[in-house]
Structures are given as structure tokens and as C-alpha cells.
C-alpha positions, 0 to 999 in steps of 0.5 A: 797761372795767377789765381789767389783767394784771400779771406777778408782781413779785418785790419789790412787789405794786403798782409805784410807777407803777401806780395804780387811778386817776390824775387828769388832773393826774398825781398819784394820790390820797393813798390810792393813794400810800400803798398798801403794797407788802408784807403786813408794811406792810398795816394791819388785818385781823390775824385774816387776815394777822397772825402766826397769821392764817388767810391767813398760815397758808395762805401759810406752807404754800405755797398760796393758796385761792380766796377771797371778801373781804367787807367795807365799802368802804375796808378794803383788799380790793383792796390785800390781793388784790394782796399775796396774789398777790405772796406766793403768787408768782403772776401777777395779773389784775384785772377790775372786775365793773362793766364787764367781761363774759363775753368779758373773763373768758374772755380772762383765763382763756384767757391763764391756761391757758398759765401754769404754776402758775395765775394769781390773778384778782381780781374787784372787786365780784363781787356785780355779776356775774350768774349767767352770768358767775359760771358762766363762772368755775367750770371755771377755778377748779375746775381751778386755772387761776385762783385767784379772789379776789373782793371784795364789800361785799354778803353773798356768801350772797345775791350769789354763786352756791352753786356758786362759794361752795362752791369758795371760802372767805369771809373777812370784813374788818372796819372798821379800828380806831382804832389802825389809822386813827391809824397811817395818819394818822401814815404819811401825814403823815410819809411822803407827800412832798406832805403832808410838804412842807406841814409839817402838824401835827394838833391832834386826830384826833377829827373825822378818825376820826369822819367816816371811819367805819373807811374808810381811803380816806375818811380819807386823802382827807379828810386830803389835802383838809384839808391842801391847804386849810389850806396854801393859807390859811396865811401863808408860813412859818407851820405848818399846824395841822389842827383838828377844826373845820377838818376838819368844815367841809371835810368838809361842803363836800367829802363827800356827806351820804349816801354809799352806800358810807360811814359814812352808809350804815350810819347810815341803814340802822340808823335805818331798821331801828330805826324799823321795830322801834320801830313808827314807819312815819313815821320808817321811810318818811323813812329809806327816802326818804333811801336812795332819793334817795341812790342806794341799791340797792333790792335792799339795802333789800329784803333788810334788810326780809326780815331784819327781817320774821323778826328783829323780827316773827316769829310775832307776824305770820307774814304779814310774812315772805311779804310781805317775800319778795314785796317782794324778788321784785317789786323785782327784777322792777319796778326803780326808779323804780316799785319805791319803791312796793313798798318803801314798802308793805312798810316801812309794813306791817312798821313797823305790825305786832306785834313779836316777836324770840322766834325770834331770841333763841332761835336766837342763844342756842342757837348760842352755847351749841353753840359754847361746849359743843359738840353733845350726842349725839342720843337713840338713838330719834331716830337714823337707822337705814339699816342692820341694824347700826344697828338692832341698836345701837338706832337708831330703836327707841324712836321713836314716829311722831306721826301714829299717835296722836290729835291727831298728838301723843305725848309723848316726849323729843326733846332730848339727855339732858343738855338734857331739859326745857330751854325755849329758845323763849319765845313773845312776849307778843302774840295770835299767840304767846300762841296758840302758848303755849297750844297748847304747854302743852296738848301738853307740860303742865308739862314746859317751863313754858309 
């Protein structure tokens, strides 16, 4: 069970002797040895901890809210949690949601009750906490006994209960940029004693950067493997030169071909969804098999099927979304191994279904427009009128109730005045949406150009 209580440290977030993993030989992996000790030394995520980053502004104001850090593996979620606790000047406690339960959680909350100013509680992989475990956090977060920092690779909207989400801010951590990864390589070769002793020189960083896929931990672990292998094979006194070919060869030998937390994870799920969108059930089933054999979470696959049913099929086949929703429920009820049948059936259905992204295009375009131009005033006739004053001001007076008219339709203006007559939804060219187009034309005539 992973439970650690660390008193607030005045100068460093993670003491030199503290690592999350130390192998039997006694030497921590390179990624652990290079963990930064201050926020200034932290690489990446400048939108959060840069000079004007949102978390920087919180710390500057002398406070740290409860937050959820959402991002792919290897982008610094755990390290950032430690450093934020240090910067906030608060004691730090850590739980792993993989192995800890309500009992361990209550022990930490009980200890935090006796600490003035509260404790930062970091929960790694918080998406693995069930509802009861998350419910147990609510009171302590609400009272400020603990400041929660949760880390997750999964969408918090699906995996974190609404009551907890409402008490925490969600911040997205991005894959590290190439310049960030290059900075880590330079630091490792110059500052790490083991690598510096080997005197390694990097001929090219192309393979290291490509294989790491924005994952700093993967990058540093691969760099360490390559340097150690090259040093073992080099003649005494000769420089160790790292080439792309050497990196690729050692990567194939030492790194899994499908890493559900790494680059292949994103490549395979991308190919899976694109195969469904491209109406190729054979390719979609192949990538489904790759994910299942690689140990992918069935809920992750079912969730992506839900999204695809709406994004790529939509009203071309309205039955697709209910089927995908039934798949989500069934996979959770059945689990693996039999759940693969449910995933396969849904995959084939979605891939073989007619496609339309009309609703997707419409809502994405409109959200961008609203962000750019701001919302327009709602017409007076559509506004709510719960008080006499609002009625006197004209709210709701001109509204016509559609059900009072023949065919349950009456032509009136629903859009704001500045957008009157603008067509945002363009039905797709398929039988179902052509029916919608005909119906809309019958109602609205030439107003929207259907």
C-alpha cells in the first residue's frame, strides 16, 4: 500500500533520499534522480506555473485551491503536486488510489485535523477511487482540512463524482514540447553523475524524442538504458556516442510495443476511431484486439465508442448512440473476458453505420464563435418572466406557444437579432438527415436555405 506522510520542507519539495521507487540495487531510475526540487526548475506546463500561469497567480495570492491535474503519463503531475505543496508552505500527504482505501484515507484526514492550516493531500490516479472513496473526501475538502490535488490520466468528467468536481478546479497538463524534452536530455547528460561519468555524447535526438511521445519519464528511462548499453559496449577510453539507430534498436528490445500509458496507447486508439469513422470494421476490430491484448481498460474503449457514435455517426443513424450507451453499461456489468464480445459487436455496428459529423461541426463552430464574439442578447419574447416587473419590461410577451398551432409549429424568431436567419446546422447527405432537411424546409421555407 502506497501511503506517505511528508512534513513541509523549507527548501526542497522532494528530499534527495526520498524517491517513489528505488530498485533493489539501491539506485533510483534516472527520472527519479532528476526530479526538480523547486518550481523554477520544473520543465513544461508554463500555462499553469509560468510567470502568469493560473497556479502561479494562486500562489502569489497566498492560497492553493483543491485541483485535479489531468494529463497523459510522464508530464509531471506527481512532481508538480509536491512542488505546489512546498510553495504553499503546507504539510504533504500522498495516497495511491490503486492500493489505498477508505481506511487509509480517513487516517490521513484524521491526522490533518490536528494540523493548523490544513494539509495538501495528493491522490495519484484518483480516477481509480470508487464513489464511496471519493465521497469520503468531500467533508475534509469542504472544511479545508485537506487541499486535494488529484492526478488522473482519464477524463475527470467521467471518473470523478460531480460533488468532488464542484469543489476542485480541473487543469489540463499537456505533453511536453520538443524544447522541454531537449532541456531534460541536456540536464540529464550534464547533471546526473552516472550519465556524466559515462561521458555520453548525443549524435542526434530524433529517435529519443519520437519514441518518448512527450512522456518525460519514458524519455529519461530510455536515455539511461541507451547510455548504459553503449558504455558497456564501448572500448575503454573511447567516447560514448548515441545514435538514432542505437536508440531505436534498444527501444525495441526494452520497451513494450503497446504501452497503455504511452505513445502507442494514443496511436492505436487514434487508428481505432479513424477506422470506425472510415467505415472499415475489419481495421477497427484489429485495433480493438491490439488494445485488449495490451491490457487496455475496457471502459476507456467503451467511452471512445460513445463519443464516436455522436461525433462520427450522429443523426445519420440515431440508433448508434443508444447502442453505444448500452455497450458502456454492459461492459461495466460483464467486464472481461466476455466484455470483448460487447465491444466487438458495437465496433462493427458503428463502423458499418452511415456517417455524419453535422452536429459535431455545428456545435464546435458555434462554441468558437461564442468565445470569439461573446453571447448575443436573448430576444425579449424568449426571456423568462417570473416577476411582474419583468413582464412589464416585455419579457415573454411576444412568445407564441408552438403547441397552440396546427402541426405544433408557428414561425417566429428564436435567434438573437444579430444572428436572425443564420444557418448553423447543415444536415449531412444521407437518408436520415435528408429527411430532416426536408422537414426543416417545410417548416421554415427559405429562411435558413434548407
